[in-house]
N, C-alpha and C positions, 0 to 999 in steps of 0.2 A: 504493500500500500504506500501511497505517497505520504509525505510529511503533512500532517493535518493539525490545524488549530481550531478547536471547537469552542464556540461562544454561546453559552446558554443564556439567552436574553430573558427567558422566563421558563416555567415548567413546560410550556407548550410551543415555544418559539426558539429556534436555534439557527445560527449561521456558522457554517463550516468553511474555513479558508484553507486552501492547500497549495503546495508548491511542488512541481514535478522536476525531478532531476534525472540525468541519464542512468543513475545507479538504482532507481526505484524498481522494485519487483511489483509489477502491475497485474500479476496473474489472477489475484482475487477480484480485481476490478474487471478484467477481461471476462472472467467466468460469469460475472453478474449480468453481462450485457445480453440483449436479445440478438438473434441471428442478423436482423437488419442493422443493428448498431455495430456489430462486429464487421459486417460488410462495409459499412460506411467508414469505419476506422481504417480498414485496410486500403481504402481509396486515397487517403492522405499521402501527399508526396514527400513529406519530411517526417522524421521520427518524432520531432517535437510536437508537431500538430497531431500526430497519431496518439502519442502518449498523453497529451493534455485532454484530448477528447475521451480517451479510455478512462483516465483518472476522474474527470468531471462526471461522466455518466455512471461510472462504476460506483463512485462515492455517493452520488444521488441515490442509486438503487439500494445500496447498503443502508443508508440513512432512512430511507422509506421503509425498508424491510424491518429495521429495528422498531419502528413505530407500528407498522401494520401486522407484524408477526407472520409474514409469508416470505418464501425464498425470494431473493433479489431478482432472479431471472424470470420469475413468474409475474412480476408486476407489469401491468398493461397500461398504456397511455392512449389518449385521443387528443384532438386539438379543437379549440373553439373556432368561430368563424373568422377570426383574425390570425389563426395559426398558432396560438399560445398552447403549449402542451398542458394537459390536465390528466389526472388519474381517472381511470374508468370507474364506473360504479362497481361496488358499493363504497368506494373510498374517495369519491370526488370532493368531499368536504376538506380533505387534507391538501393544503396549498403548498406549492414549492416553486422555486425559481433557481436558475443557474446562470453563471457568467464566467467567462475566462478571457484572459489577456496574457499573451506571451507565455510564461511558464507558471502563472498563478491561476487559480480558479476559486469560485465561491459557490456554495450551495446554501439555499435558505429554505426552511420549513416553517409552516405555521398551520395550526389546526383550526384557526378561527377566521382570520382575515387574510385576503390575498397578500402575498409578500413579493416584493421585487428586490433583486440584488443586482448591482452592476460594479464591475471592476475594470479599470482602464490603466494601462501602463502610460506613464507620462512621457511625452516626447520632448526633447530639448527645444525643438521648434514647434510650439503649439500652434494650431491653425486658428489664430485669433480672428481671421477674416470671417469666420462663420459665426462669431459671437452674436451679431444682430439677428441671426436667423433662428436662434434658440433661446436667447436671453430676453427677459421682460425689460421694459424701459427702465425700471428701478434697478435691475441687475446690470444693465448696460452702463448706467451712470456710475454705479459703484466700481464696476470693472474698469471703466475708462479713467477713474481717478487713481488707479494703482499703477505700479511699475515693478519690474524685476520679479523676484521670487513670489511676492504676495499676489501679483497679477496672475502668475503661472498657476499657483495653487488654486486661486478662486476659479479660474477658467475650468479646470478639471473637476473641482468640487461641484460646481453648478451642473456640469455635464453629467456626472454619474448620478447625482441626485435626481435629475429629470429622467434619465434613462431608467432608473430604478422605479420611479412612479409609473412610467409608460409600461414597463414590464409587469408591474403588479396589476395594473388595470387590464392588461391583455388586449388592448385595442389597437395595436400596431401603430402605424404612422397617421392615424386619423386625428390625433390631438395636435393643437397648435401650442408648441412648447413655450412660445412667447407669452401665453396667457397664464402660465404657471410660474409663480414667484417663490423661489426656494433660497433666497439670499440669507434668511435667518435660519441657521441650522438649529433645529429644536426637536426634542423628543415629545413636545406637547402636541396635542391634536390640533390640526390646522385645516380649515375648509378648503376643498379643492373644487372651485366653482366655475369660473369663467371658461376654462378650457373644456368643460363638459356641457356647455350650453346652460340649460335651466335646472340642472341637478347639482347637488353638492355631495362630495364624497370625502369625508374627513380622512386625513392621513397623518402619520407620524413617523419620523425617522428613528431608526434604531442605532444605538451607539455601538459601533464596531471599531476595532483597532485600525489605526492608519499604518500604511507601509511606505517606506522612503521613496520608492520609485513608482508607486501606484496610488490612484485615487479609488476609493471604494465607498459604496453607500448601500444601505438596506432600508426599506420602507414598508410599512403596513398600510393598506388602504381599506377603509370600511367596505364590507361586502354589500351594505345597503346604501342606496341613494335616497335622498330626500329632496323635495322640491325647494327651490330657492325662494325666499320671501319676496 
């Protein structure tokens, strides 16, 4: 198994962060995969891509197995209309999400609210030109006022926070990220309104460790929407 760091955020919520190295024995992860997943892994052109895929999906299956009490390879998935993977019945109430970047990966589980996780390796030359396309006007003002390392950190922090929300909602690219303001990092419940039209979905960020070369975020979004006043 790869090197894992398990963060129990509560009794029902967990984020697992892993790092893959060339010396890892991934046999347990590989054995947990479905035939389709093993075929997809075999199609990757580099060992790193192959190993990260196997480690991510194998770790997910083992984590789900621990909760569901069934063998990892017997777990079955389906997708929603936007392509988000979900567990098949009777286990659909258990939410999960995965992310990977370079040699790191993250797996999130939640048995109540949809969870989203995102992990991104920071590039020395961040694509600042895309900032106006995903930042709110408030975020753009804050971002523009910074320079150097602070600006670099904020760019990636905002990006992974929004990606985590999008992944938790499972609505693909149908959201306007500029309508979501995540400048204030908080574990307090915050309404997610404008980006979803006339409904509000409270969300809260989860506190997970930072990594020197990576930005990471985990978020829980309420499963229930309520009409905006």
